[in-house]
N, C-alpha and C positions, 0 to 999 in steps of 0.2 A: 504494499500500499504506499509506504514512504517513497519508494523509488518511483512508483507510478505517479505520485503527486509531484515529485521533482521533475519528471519528464514533462508533465503538464504545465509546469511553470516556465519552461524554456522556449516561450513563443518567439519565433523568428530565428531560432538555431537549428542546425542540422545535427541529428543525434543518431548514433549507432548503438548496437547492443551485442556484447560478447559475454558468454558465460563460461566458467571454468570449474573443473573438478580435477580428475586425473589428467584431462587434456582440455583444450579450449575449443569453443565452438562460436562462430559468428552467427547470431540469430537475425541480425539486421544490418545492412550496409548503412552508410550515412544517408539520412533522409530527413526531410522537413515534415513528413507525415507523423506528427507526434501522437496521434490517436492510434496509429498502427503499432508504434513502439510501446505505448502504454498497454495496449492489449497483449503484446508479446510478453511484456514483463508479468502481466497478470496470469499468463499461462505457464510460467516457469515453474517447474516442480521437480522432485527428486526422480532419478531414473533415466534422465536424458543422457548422462555421461557416467563413466565408471567412477567409483568412489576415490577421493583423493583431494588434495589442494595443491594445484600447480599455479602459484601466484605468478611466477616468472613467465610461464607460457601464456596465462591469461593477459598479462600486461603486453607482452609481445604481440599477441593477436590484436589487441586494441590499438597498439602503435601502428601496425601494418594497416589497419582500417583507416586511420586518419593521416598518415604520414604525407600523402599527396594533396591533402585538402588545402586550398588557397585561403582558408579562413584566417582572419587576423589573429585569433586566439584558438589554439588547439589544446584541448583538455581531456584528460582521462580521469574518471572518478572511479577508483578501484575499491570495491567493498568485499571484504572476506571475513569469515567467522573462524578461521583456522590458521595453522602454521604451514609453511611451504613443506610439502612432503612428497611431491611428485613432479614429473617434468624434467626435461634436460636443461632448461634455461633457468639460471639462478635469478631470483627477483631483482637483486642489485644490478646484475648484468643488463636486465631489461630496462631498469630505470636509467642506466647510463646511456642506453640507446635512446630513450625518450628524451633525455637531456640534450643529447647531441643533435636531435632533430628539432629542438625547441618546443617539445610538447610538455606541458605542465601536468604533473600527476598528483591528484589529491587522493590520499589513502584513507579508508575508513575501516577500522577493526571493530566488528561487532562482537563483543566478547562476553556479554551477559553481565549480571551484577558483580560477580567475583573477579572479572577481568582475566580469567584464566583461559588459555587456549589459543591466544593470538600473540604473535611476535611483535609486540609494540615497538621495540627498538628498531627492528628491520623496517617496518612500515613508516616509521617516522624519518628514518634515513633515506628511504625511497623518495618520500614527498620532498624532504629538504634538498636532495640532490637536483630535483627538477624545478624547484621554485614553488612547489605546492605546500600543502599543510596536511598533517596527520591529525585524525579525529578518533578518539577512544570513545565509542558509543556503547553504552551498557544497557540502555533501554531504547524502546522505540522512539521516545521523546528525544533522546540524545541523538539518535539516527536522523530524525526529522530536522533537529537543529543544525546538524552537520551539513546535510544537503541544502538547507536554506542558506547557510553561510557561504557555501561554495557558489551558489547561484548569485548571492549578493556580491561576493568578491569579484566574480568574473564580469559582472555588469559594471562595477566600478572600474575595473582595469580597462575595459573597452570604452568607458566614458559614455556620454549621452550622445546619441545620434543626432546630428545636425544636418539640415539640408539647406543648400544655398541656391537661390534662384539667380541666374544670369540673364541679363538683357543684352542681346547683341545689337550694337550699333553699326557694325561693318556693312551690312547690306545697304543701310540708309546712306552711309558715306559713299559707298560704290555707286549707288544710283545718282547721287548729287553730282559725282565726278563724271559719270557718263553724260549726265545732262549738260554739264559745262562743256564737255567735248563736243556734243551735238550742237550746242549753241555756237561754239567757236567755228565749227564747220559750216553752219548755216550762214553765219555772218561773213565768212570769207567768200562764200558764193554770191554775196550781194555787193553793194557799192563800197563796203568797208574793206574789200580786198585790195584797193589802191591805197588805203591809208597806211602810214607806217606803224 
């Protein structure tokens, strides 16, 4: 529900969706159809992938998804409830690739009330390396706050959208110049042609 609400708040942005367990799977390429992404998020459940937590692989798949995007700001929000225990790509290795490509990674560890089961230090290091922030979410309210803050931070980084209207005067000046040339040609064809 929290991730679905977050997606719904991203009006005007293109969003993709990658899930990971023992391997990673792209459920949606980048799209502006937020309703479709929200529906995909609502349908995610256990059993789609083999059990495990391949954080590095999940981040790598997300980076591949957005690396060619011409967007001014390219961001991955990585949510996990476990420690990396699967996959051939180490999480910090994937974070360094994201950093090299200018992709900011916000990491969210959903660890439950006791904070056990998530590698907080590694997730914080991944976020810091890419210019993102790590969030330790222990309740659904913490998770909602983390996603709200990510959306707010990204809006402030991009700044307010401003549109400028230009009025072109060049066509008017060109028409005036053509008019002067025509008048000069017409006057040369009359008695003014003998005048110095």
